[in-house]
C-alpha positions in Angstrom: 62.7 4.6 80.8 61.7 4.1 84.4 64.3 1.5 85.4 62.5 0.6 88.7 59.2 -0.1 86.9 61.1 -2.0 84.3 62.8 -4.2 86.9 59.5 -4.9 88.6 57.7 -5.8 85.4 57.0 -9.6 85.0 56.2 -10.7 81.5 55.8 -14.5 82.2 54.9 -16.7 85.1 56.1 -20.3 85.2 54.2 -22.6 87.6 55.6 -26.2 87.9 56.3 -28.4 90.9 59.7 -29.3 89.7 62.5 -26.7 90.2 64.5 -28.1 87.2 61.6 -27.6 84.8 60.9 -24.0 86.1 64.6 -23.2 85.8 64.9 -24.6 82.2 61.8 -22.8 80.9 63.0 -19.6 82.7 66.4 -19.7 81.1 64.8 -20.2 77.7 62.4 -17.3 78.2 65.1 -15.0 79.7 67.2 -15.6 76.5 64.6 -13.6 74.7 65.2 -9.8 74.8 63.5 -8.0 77.7 61.5 -10.9 79.1 61.2 -10.9 82.9 60.1 -14.2 84.5 58.7 -15.2 87.9 58.5 -18.8 89.1 56.3 -20.6 91.5 55.6 -24.2 92.5 51.9 -23.8 93.5 48.5 -22.8 92.2 48.1 -20.2 94.9 51.5 -18.7 94.1 50.7 -18.5 90.4 47.4 -16.8 91.0 49.1 -14.3 93.3 51.8 -13.5 90.7 49.3 -13.2 87.9 47.0 -10.9 90.0 50.0 -8.7 91.0 51.9 -8.5 87.8 49.4 -9.2 85.0 51.9 -11.0 82.8 51.4 -11.7 79.1 52.2 -15.4 79.4 51.6 -18.1 82.0 53.2 -21.5 81.7 51.6 -24.1 84.0 52.5 -27.7 84.5 49.8 -30.2 83.6 50.2 -31.9 87.0 50.2 -28.8 89.3 48.1 -28.8 92.4 45.1 -30.9 93.5 43.1 -30.5 90.2 46.1 -29.3 88.2 46.2 -26.8 85.4 42.4 -26.7 85.2 42.0 -25.1 88.6 44.7 -22.6 87.9 43.4 -21.7 84.5 39.9 -21.2 85.9 41.2 -19.0 88.7 43.3 -16.9 86.3 40.4 -16.4 84.0 38.3 -15.2 86.9 40.8 -12.3 87.5 39.4 -10.5 84.5 41.2 -8.4 81.9 43.9 -8.2 80.8 44.1 -11.9 80.3 47.4 -13.7 79.8 48.1 -16.4 77.2 48.0 -19.6 79.3 50.0 -22.6 78.0 50.0 -25.9 79.7 53.4 -27.6 79.8 52.9 -31.3 78.9 55.3 -34.2 79.1 53.1 -36.5 77.1 52.8 -36.8 73.3 49.2 -37.9 73.8 46.8 -35.9 71.6 44.0 -36.1 74.2 45.9 -33.8 76.5 45.7 -30.9 74.0 41.9 -31.3 73.8 41.5 -31.4 77.6 43.7 -28.3 78.0 41.8 -26.3 75.4 38.5 -27.2 77.1 39.9 -26.1 80.4 40.2 -22.5 79.1 44.0 -22.6 78.4 45.2 -21.3 75.1 47.3 -24.3 74.2 50.2 -26.6 75.2 53.9 -26.5 75.1 55.9 -29.7 75.2 58.5 -30.3 78.0 60.3 -32.6 75.6 60.7 -30.0 72.8 63.9 -28.3 71.9 64.5 -24.7 73.2 63.9 -23.4 69.7 60.6 -25.3 69.4 59.5 -24.0 72.8 60.3 -20.4 71.8 58.4 -20.9 68.5 55.4 -22.4 70.3 55.3 -19.6 72.8 55.7 -16.8 70.2 52.9 -18.3 68.1 50.5 -18.6 71.0 51.2 -15.1 72.4 50.8 -13.6 68.9 47.5 -15.3 68.3 
């Protein structure tokens, strides 16, 4: 195994304006074997990380940036293949959010209010789909 390449590999990018949210999701993901995580608080930072590392998963806050997750999702999709699984982190239990997210080009949502076990199950299900 090339340890330098392994250390540089990023499997997931978390984009949220709140440090505590990024840290919490990062800890949950890092508890899974072999998952390397990068964090950012901006749309531009997320696009740069995705372009550079081509992660399998991108978690983005529903309220990130001027036009939020929709701008970020569009910009990531424009990067071409390989495409990551994009999940929008939502704080609302409102069903309309899921429909808007899906129309934006994201693959689904993950609830900020869910338990760590529920978050892992949601992410595993989405990435496997």
